[in-house]
Steps between C-alpha positions, in 0.01 A plus 500: 500500500313250712504564878513237761252458781755595761570836329137579442353418838563733787372238735803291474755782538583380850567153370742645251709636790630156584485358154736764366783410737473129414500578123816701534692253707850443351773247520752788528576620850370854573580690822235633727361824365227750600246661261216728572143487378146576609190698398325826565128561454310825538122519458226762530171360607147627542187329641130559551434330833165365596349651817621253765653509849834358386550749211350824630748781550759377244650716235361429151842524330865437589848410382664171590856373449649154531874434452759246586876475431644154443851400606583193284796287605626230264806286439571176305725217615729308264250215467218739388324518838352847551503646853344829579254711700249781486407782728199721425493845662172693509515833320298676774497472875299190605460282805667218306789701344670194352239322284693181422843367582609152394781287361486242223696217344416361153610269223345498159483116501353460847306806618505785758487536871399837671552549865389809688221760475328471162160415334402135514503276197128539423538876470786469260370230272134620452307525169161666505302794369699769316499826698328795341670778711863420605519456882120485537238231441457127499849385568526701825153651585620548861768737391254683280252529785754651735576771243139577414393500870244227518379408851685271742274200426601516129865554578513178691293307247829363345635496149582221251874454490558498876337232704408613853765273644765549235640802693690645204819663611527300817824311550491156336635293222383454140611216269440492124581240236718596203378778270592259213168338595374153418252347254501809279531518119816707523733676748311729735169321460335232705466444875665673791440424870548721812469439879529739793532458873449777757561388876357824642335807355784739593735717295828668580629560851212738587204529276125457480393134551366470140178359633231516235250522783633763737302830465785667691807282477745524793873522453610135498833439339704184436774614730820304526367178640184282508167663470198464731201274420221714648504835312138603457369446150850422359536234229737214561614181326369609159566264204431608146523279195469645148537393138457668164525378142585698187440386143447634156249386245545676169419865565379432858705510816345332809592534863334288763547542881398304816595527861413353840570657844482367855560707817434549870384807691659563840334662794577674828356399834155638403507278191346756261585807296266756338498514117288804421166395656576130505711310752788271394521168683807297569501237224713227350497347157320780316505448123469684176501425133547709181490447125537746210588536131618764248453439133670725243410512129789646294325690212822603325728799466539494882134540588319254724182430697522362849212345697514331837338431834552338831324357807618462859330334795640512850421453866528808714502398867210729608249222579388135425487418129582850393656572163587777255454469119664731246412509125678705245479551121649736252604580138774725351607606146857602435604662168883419530575320829747680719660700214490885496186636358294192597145575617298274726129498578360267761202422725484290817266377771539357847242360743575398857261315730596439858303332779448744791582218750455681830493843664676529840468125539131487411429269193327683220393396152518668161781602256683830461519586127752722319481572127752674277473619140764703302580615147848614428743615229882498484759658278864386489682830480844336483654185642451520874254792480125420494220755513156365607152609602160351569162523664325252729246424768494294817221395727520340843195352680517395853312177591381659820251788450559827684328507836493113537572422864773235545623412853323807644661746245323667205712461188607802298437557128812366315350499149682712247504576125728729291566588142870595439746620237875463497777631277874437557848415383721205596877487449690166526878519517 
């Protein structure tokens, strides 16, 4: 049986979270109800680290877990309007114990509004390179880096789906047009628009400030009133505009994505905040753009081939005319979509180039570069149970050579390389 792009592409799973509620809106009144969901992932990882200051002394193998429990609240009014909410509880002790918490209102003929702590529209509507290893790779290389222990410079080099100023999970509002879409050949195809506004980069009553720039974020919560305007390195007044378009052409399903982001960076009385070796400056009107696509060819009998890629360009606020560019590409073959017994094989690639900007307020030139390659395989054990594994390599090159004196201080060696292997299981419930 032919599969649709939405079912085949893991990249748009987050978009399906809000599309599913709209599609199931009813004209019959339904009382408020609570359901549970979530995921649990366990992986074993091993790595061969290059001899560098940032990676010396690390264990070459380890176990990692990542889990969340979702509390889904939903009710339907007599006129078909759906009102609900969602709270995401981390499955392990973390500084941000509640990942997301938001309410929503939606109508199938109008659209959806989300208010609270959740990802911004660009992160939920993205199309790009298929991911070779679930939870790792091109769609979220920053998350992958944190797990594989790349150096600080690489960890702050940014990822594709989340603009520096998008401050995902900060309190804000998201608006989407109807999932019925427009200008498509049939229902569920065509154009959908999304917009997000975040007044301040804060989350919950007491939480980290969600600054993409803070190397050691302080506890800055939203509190019960109005937030301050001079939190060092915190994002404020972030606007995100996104759109995607879905269409089928015979055996091909095509998804196209685009987004624009604009935000400010706050500052304390000193006016700066360290971001690794660079210094973030108070800035207004920083901008970013992103485009991406996923193309699926349905071979038949449930098998398909996916190819895709994306590009993001954004200003960083670490110096005059500074910017970051992220390029991703990937391909994946699935034998039977998400059905039990389906096997997937994929490869992906990501390249990040970021202007150094400045070090401790001293203007410097050159680009930091981060490169990621991975090859992965998945096996759908049963519905909701996915086994996976893969190998990969990452390389980080600092624009400033070790020993270079900047502002009277000799710079350390931040370069790093590693080969790694991962095997794991993910349960979605």
